[in-house]
Structure formats: structure tokens, C-alpha cells
C-alpha positions in Angstrom: -75.1 -20.8 33.7 -77.8 -20.1 31.1 -81.2 -19.0 32.6 -84.0 -21.6 32.4 -86.6 -21.0 29.7 -88.9 -23.6 31.2 -88.8 -23.9 35.0 -92.1 -25.6 35.5 -90.5 -28.7 37.0 -88.5 -26.9 39.6 -91.3 -24.5 40.6 -93.7 -27.5 41.0 -91.2 -29.4 43.1 -90.8 -26.3 45.4 -94.6 -25.8 45.5 -94.6 -22.6 43.6 -97.2 -21.4 41.0 -97.0 -22.9 37.6 -99.1 -22.4 34.5 -99.5 -26.1 33.7 -98.5 -29.4 35.4 -95.0 -30.3 34.4 -94.5 -33.8 32.9 -91.5 -36.1 32.3 -91.2 -39.9 32.4 -89.0 -42.3 34.2 -86.8 -44.0 31.6 -87.8 -41.4 29.0 -84.4 -41.6 27.5 -84.1 -45.2 26.4 -85.4 -48.2 24.7 -88.9 -47.0 23.7 -87.4 -44.7 21.0 -86.0 -46.1 17.7 -83.4 -43.3 17.7 -82.1 -44.6 21.0 -81.8 -48.1 19.6 -79.8 -46.7 16.7 -77.4 -44.9 19.1 -77.1 -48.0 21.3 -76.1 -50.1 18.2 -73.6 -47.5 17.2 -72.1 -47.4 20.7 -71.5 -51.2 20.7 -72.6 -52.0 24.2 -74.8 -50.5 27.0 -71.8 -49.7 29.1 -70.0 -48.1 26.2 -73.1 -45.9 25.8 -73.2 -45.0 29.5 -69.5 -44.2 29.7 -69.4 -41.8 26.6 -70.5 -38.3 27.7 -71.3 -37.4 24.1 -73.5 -40.4 23.5 -75.2 -40.2 26.9 -76.0 -36.5 26.0 -77.3 -37.5 22.6 -79.6 -40.1 24.1 -80.8 -37.8 26.9 -81.8 -35.2 24.4 -83.7 -37.5 22.0 -87.0 -37.5 23.8 -86.9 -33.7 24.0 -86.7 -33.5 20.3 -89.9 -35.5 20.0 -92.0 -34.2 22.9 -92.5 -30.9 24.8 -91.4 -32.5 28.0 -90.6 -30.3 31.0 -87.4 -31.9 32.1 -84.5 -34.0 30.9 -83.1 -36.9 33.0 -79.5 -38.0 32.8 -79.0 -41.2 30.8 -77.1 -43.5 33.0 -77.7 -46.6 35.2 -78.3 -46.9 38.9 -75.6 -49.6 39.2 -72.7 -47.3 38.2 -71.9 -46.8 41.9 -71.4 -50.5 42.9 -69.5 -50.9 39.6 -67.1 -48.1 40.8 -66.7 -50.1 44.0 -65.1 -52.8 41.8 -67.9 -55.4 41.5 -67.6 -55.6 37.7 -70.9 -54.6 36.1 -71.9 -56.0 32.7 -75.0 -56.1 30.5 -75.6 -59.1 28.2 -77.8 -58.6 25.2 -81.4 -59.3 26.1 -80.5 -59.9 29.8 -80.4 -57.7 32.8 -77.3 -56.4 34.7 -74.9 -58.8 36.3 -72.0 -58.3 38.7 -68.9 -60.3 38.3 -68.3 -60.2 42.1 -70.9 -60.0 44.8 -70.9 -58.5 48.3 -72.5 -61.6 49.9 -70.0 -62.7 52.6 -68.3 -61.0 55.5 -64.9 -60.7 53.8 -66.3 -59.1 50.6 -68.5 -56.7 52.7 -65.6 -55.7 54.9 -63.7 -54.7 51.8 -66.4 -52.4 50.5 -65.7 -48.7 50.6 -67.1 -45.5 49.1 -65.6 -45.3 45.7 -63.3 -42.5 44.5 -65.7 -40.3 42.6 -63.0 -39.9 39.9 -64.0 -43.4 38.8 -67.4 -42.0 37.9 -66.1 -39.0 36.1 -67.8 -40.1 32.9 -71.2 -39.5 34.6 -70.3 -36.0 35.8 -68.9 -35.2 32.4 -72.1 -36.3 30.9 -74.1 -34.1 33.2 -72.0 -31.1 32.3 -72.2 -31.9 28.6 -76.0 -32.2 28.8 -76.4 -29.0 30.7 -74.4 -27.2 27.9 -76.5 -28.8 25.2 -79.8 -28.0 26.9 -78.8 -24.3 27.0 -81.6 -23.6 29.5 -84.3 -25.3 27.6 -85.5 -27.4 30.6 -83.9 -28.5 33.8 -81.7 -31.6 34.1 -82.5 -34.3 36.7 -79.7 -36.4 38.2 -80.3 -39.7 39.9 -79.1 -42.7 41.9 -80.5 -45.9 43.1 -81.3 -46.0 46.8 -78.8 -47.7 49.2 -81.1 -50.7 49.7 -81.8 -51.1 46.0 -78.1 -51.0 45.2 -77.5 -53.6 48.0 -80.1 -55.9 46.4 -78.0 -56.1 43.2 -74.7 -56.2 45.1 -75.8 -59.2 47.2 -77.9 -61.1 44.6 -75.4 -60.4 41.8 -78.1 -59.2 39.6 -81.9 -58.9 39.5 -84.0 -61.2 41.6 -87.6 -62.5 41.7 -87.6 -63.4 45.4 -84.6 -61.5 47.0 -83.7 -64.7 48.8 -80.1 -63.9 49.4 -80.5 -60.3 50.7 -83.5 -61.2 52.8 -81.6 -64.2 54.3 -78.8 -61.8 55.2 -81.3 -59.2 56.5 -83.0 -61.7 58.9 -79.9 -63.8 59.7 -77.0 -61.3 59.7 -78.6 -57.8 59.8 -75.2 -56.4 60.9 -73.7 -57.3 57.5 -76.6 -55.7 55.6 -76.3 -52.6 57.7 -72.5 -52.5 56.9 -73.3 -52.5 53.2 -76.0 -49.8 53.6 -73.8 -47.5 55.5 -71.2 -47.5 52.7 -73.9 -47.2 50.1 -75.6 -44.2 51.8 -72.3 -42.3 51.9 -71.5 -43.3 48.3 -75.0 -42.3 47.0 -74.8 -38.9 48.7 -71.3 -38.2 47.3 -72.5 -39.3 43.9 -75.6 -37.1 43.8 -73.7 -34.1 45.2 -71.1 -34.5 42.4 -73.9 -34.6 39.9 -75.3 -31.4 41.4 -71.9 -29.8 41.2 -71.6 -30.8 37.6 -75.0 -29.2 36.7 -77.9 -31.4 37.8 -80.7 -29.0 38.8 -82.8 -31.7 40.7 -82.0 -35.2 41.9 -84.0 -38.3 42.4 -83.4 -41.4 44.5 -84.9 -44.6 43.0 -85.9 -47.1 45.7 -87.0 -49.7 43.2 -87.0 -52.6 45.7 -87.7 -51.1 49.0 -91.4 -51.9 48.5 -90.5 -55.6 48.7 -89.8 -55.3 52.4 -92.2 -55.9 55.3 -93.3 -53.0 57.4 -90.6 -52.4 60.0 -87.9 -53.8 57.7 -88.6 -51.0 55.3 -88.0 -48.4 57.9 -84.9 -50.0 59.2 -83.2 -51.1 56.0 -84.4 -48.7 53.3 -86.1 -45.6 54.6 -83.4 -44.8 57.3 -80.6 -44.8 54.7 -82.6 -42.7 52.2 -83.1 -40.2 55.0 -79.4 -40.2 55.6 -78.8 -39.5 51.9 -81.3 -36.6 51.8 -79.7 -35.1 54.9 -76.3 -35.0 53.2 -77.5 -33.5 49.9 -76.5 -30.1 48.7 -79.6 -27.9 48.9 -78.3 -25.1 46.7 -75.9 -24.7 43.8 -75.0 -21.5 42.1 -77.6 -19.6 44.2 -80.5 -21.9 43.2 -82.4 -24.5 45.2 -81.8 -28.1 44.1 -85.0 -30.1 44.9 -84.8 -33.8 45.8 -87.4 -36.5 44.9 -87.6 -39.9 46.8 -89.5 -42.7 45.1 -90.2 -46.1 46.6 -92.0 -48.5 44.2 -94.6 -50.2 46.3 -94.2 -47.6 49.0 -97.8 -46.4 49.3 -98.1 -47.7 52.8 -95.3 -45.3 54.0 -96.0 -42.0 52.2 -96.0 -39.9 55.4 -92.7 -41.4 56.5 -91.1 -40.8 53.1 -92.3 -37.2 53.2 -90.6 -36.9 56.6 -87.1 -37.7 55.1 -86.7 -34.1 54.2 -87.2 -34.5 50.5 -89.0 -31.9 48.3 -91.2 -34.5 46.6 -92.4 -38.0 47.1 -92.7 -40.2 44.0 -95.8 -42.4 43.7 -96.3 -45.6 41.8 -99.6 -46.3 39.9 -101.3 -48.1 42.8 -101.6 -45.0 44.9 -104.6 -42.6 44.8 -103.0 -39.2 44.2 -105.8 -37.2 45.9 -105.6 -39.4 49.0 -101.8 -39.1 49.0 -102.1 -35.3 48.9 -104.5 -35.4 51.9 -102.1 -37.7 53.8 -99.0 -35.8 53.2 -100.6 -32.3 53.5 -98.2 -29.5 52.6 -95.0 -31.2 53.6 -93.8 -31.7 50.1 -94.8 -32.0 46.4 -96.0 -35.3 44.8 -94.8 -36.9 41.6 -96.7 -39.5 39.6 -98.5 -41.6 38.8 -100.0 -43.0 35.6 -99.8 -46.8 35.0 -97.2 -47.1 32.2 -99.5 -49.7 30.5 -102.1 -47.0 29.9 -99.9 -45.9 27.0 -100.9 -49.0 25.1 -104.5 -47.8 25.1 -106.2 -45.8 22.3 -105.7 -42.0 22.2 -109.0 -41.1 23.9 -108.3 -43.6 26.7 -104.8 -42.1 27.2 -106.3 -38.6 27.5 -109.0 -39.8 29.9 -106.4 -41.5 32.1 -104.2 -38.4 32.1 -107.2 -36.3 33.2 -108.1 -38.8 35.9 -104.7 -38.5 37.5 -104.7 -34.7 37.3 -108.3 -34.4 38.6 -107.4 -36.8 41.5 -104.7 -34.4 42.6 -107.1 -31.5 42.2 -106.6 -27.8 41.9 -103.0 -27.0 42.8 -103.8 -23.7 44.5 -105.0 -24.1 48.1 -107.8 -22.2 49.7 -105.4 -20.0 51.6 -103.6 -19.0 48.3 -100.6 -21.2 48.8 -99.7 -23.8 46.1 -99.3 -27.6 46.3 -96.9 -29.2 43.9 -97.6 -32.0 41.4 -95.2 -33.3 38.7 -96.9 -35.7 36.3 -95.0 -38.9 35.7 -95.6 -42.5 35.1 -95.9 -44.8 38.2 -92.7 -46.5 37.0 -90.5 -46.6 33.9 -92.0 -46.5 30.4 -92.1 -49.8 28.6 -89.6 -50.3 25.8 -92.6 -51.4 23.6 -94.6 -48.2 24.1 -95.7 -46.6 20.8 -93.9 -43.2 20.5 -97.1 -41.5 19.4 -98.8 -42.4 22.7 -96.3 -40.3 24.6 -97.0 -37.3 22.4 -100.7 -37.7 23.1 -100.0 -38.0 26.9 -97.8 -34.9 27.1 -100.3 -32.7 25.2 -103.1 -34.0 27.3 -101.3 -33.3 30.6 -100.5 -29.7 29.6 -103.9 -29.0 28.2 -106.1 -30.5 30.9 -104.0 -29.2 33.8 -104.4 -25.7 32.5 -108.2 -26.0 33.0 -107.6 -26.4 36.8 -105.8 -23.1 36.8 -108.5 -21.1 35.0 
């Protein structure tokens, strides 16, 4: 494989010295860019775009052509795994994802199994295609939804405002939910390992809905299964470490426990104070985050000020004893599709410039 020209992301995730804070954005390849919308229209449908390695590669690279980002993230969807289980994923124009079949009763849950990874070959082919196209420019991040987040969609049949169906199952038939989660954890681990084998240089678990759980339920139904996934992940590929990132939206209450999963970095949403998170977690792992995505709708000076606030909150990355802490700058959740593209350019330049002042 081609040597990396920019390894800031991997070095920060592994708490090694970097010349500036690396920056990338959740959902950076997607609806906020006009070139993405043009490619999406050419593809015909969202799933046609996802299942074409060439088009997925094109979309993944689009933000890198605009901005000096420090990583690429695979263009795909977290719901490809339950789709491969046979639940029938679809996306209607202007609507969220829907499953043709749900895993909401004992019979359907009993029939669930870890999918043959050959059914997800289009994802792994996209990873390999993107790695070749990047030619060492920046590292490539692979990803999956968490076992619990996937279960939410599988039980509810799509997105939900109140999670009534899955929480009813959790409280009334926890054995059924655990059965789903056991299958999902094995599937997610296999899926991420296959991405690593195809060329992903870091991987991230998106626990979008774990933060909707009560304390106690979070540990039992979300955290335990992410720990199981992290335990199964390949730690090296082709002689190089493959860092892992775990992100629970709304997970600020449980940062120490997330850090103890064995991941290399904990993702933070925008509600968490980065400096306090660093103090709580200590030197167990790196941190990723955590600008409010809505800050990108502010004027340029305000964007620069908010970027500096996040970086200053983390503080100097070099510790008093000479060791390094790790910080990857990101949004606290996905970028809005309505974000002005020029705002992202301002943000990326501000992160690199201001973070260098903390290394002088």
C-alpha cells in the first residue's frame, strides 16, 4: 500500500505528536455539497449510489477536493448490515430509511443471523477503490452503526421520535432485544473487520440512539455490545495499527465507561465540555469532537471563534511529562445538508491555524 502523505488523524488517535489538530466531519461526504447532489441524481437512487463502488468513491473524494481535510470517510449507510440480513432497506425521496420487514416479534428475531459478508461486497469494493484513488493522500475511515442503533431501525422499521416499539421490547421482553443485539454485535464486528481488510485505516462505531436510553439500560443494551464489537476488531493490518472510535450521541454521562471499552478514541457530541472530558478520561484514549454543527451557519468570525473555543477547551496536547494527548476535531454530530460550503473552508483553515499556536 502507498505510504500516507498526511497521517495526522492516525497519530492523534494513537496519542502521538502532530503538528496541527486533524479535522474531518461526520457526513462530510453527502448532501451539503452541490457536487454530491449532482452525483446522486446521476445514480438514480440513494441505494444505487451506495452500491456502486465507483460512485461511492467519487462522492467520498468530493469534500477532499474542496477542503484540506485530514481524513476521508467511506460513503455508505449504517443500515447496510440489516439490509444484508434480508430486511429490505429503501429510501424514499425526501424521507428517511424504511425497512420492508421488521424484527419485532419472536419468529422474525429467531430467524435473524449474521449475514454472509459477500452480500456486502459492494461496500468492501468501495473501500478498496477509495484507497487506490486516495493514493496515500489521507487515511480512510470505515464505519458501522452500533448494535443498539441498528436494532432501533430493525424493530421500529425506520426512524423514530419516541422509540416506543424497541423500548417496549426492552422493558417487556429484554430476552428478545438481547437476541437481536447478539446477532448485531457479531455482524458489526465482521463488517468492520472486512472493511479493515479491504483498506480502511481507522474505524468508527456510530451509536446514534444509545443516548436515548436511561442509565443502566445504556450499559446493558448499548455499551456492552459496543465493548463486544471493539474486543473483536482487528488491531493491525499490513503492519499498521488500526484505531477505533466509539461515539454515542448524548453519551456525555458515560464517557469513562465508553473509554473503558478498549477503543482508541471517544467521540463527543456538542453538549460536552472537551476540557472536562479530557480530565475525566485522563490518558486512557483520545477524544474526537465536538463543534455544534449549527455553528457553521454563523458569520466567518464566529466560526473561527467557535473553532478556537473547542481547541482551547482541550488545551495543549503535550502533557507536562512530555507525553501527548490526542484530539481529532470534528462536529458534535453530522453536518447539516443546508450548510454553506464556504463555512466549512473557514472552519478547516481555522482549526489548523489555531491549533498550531498551542504547539509553538
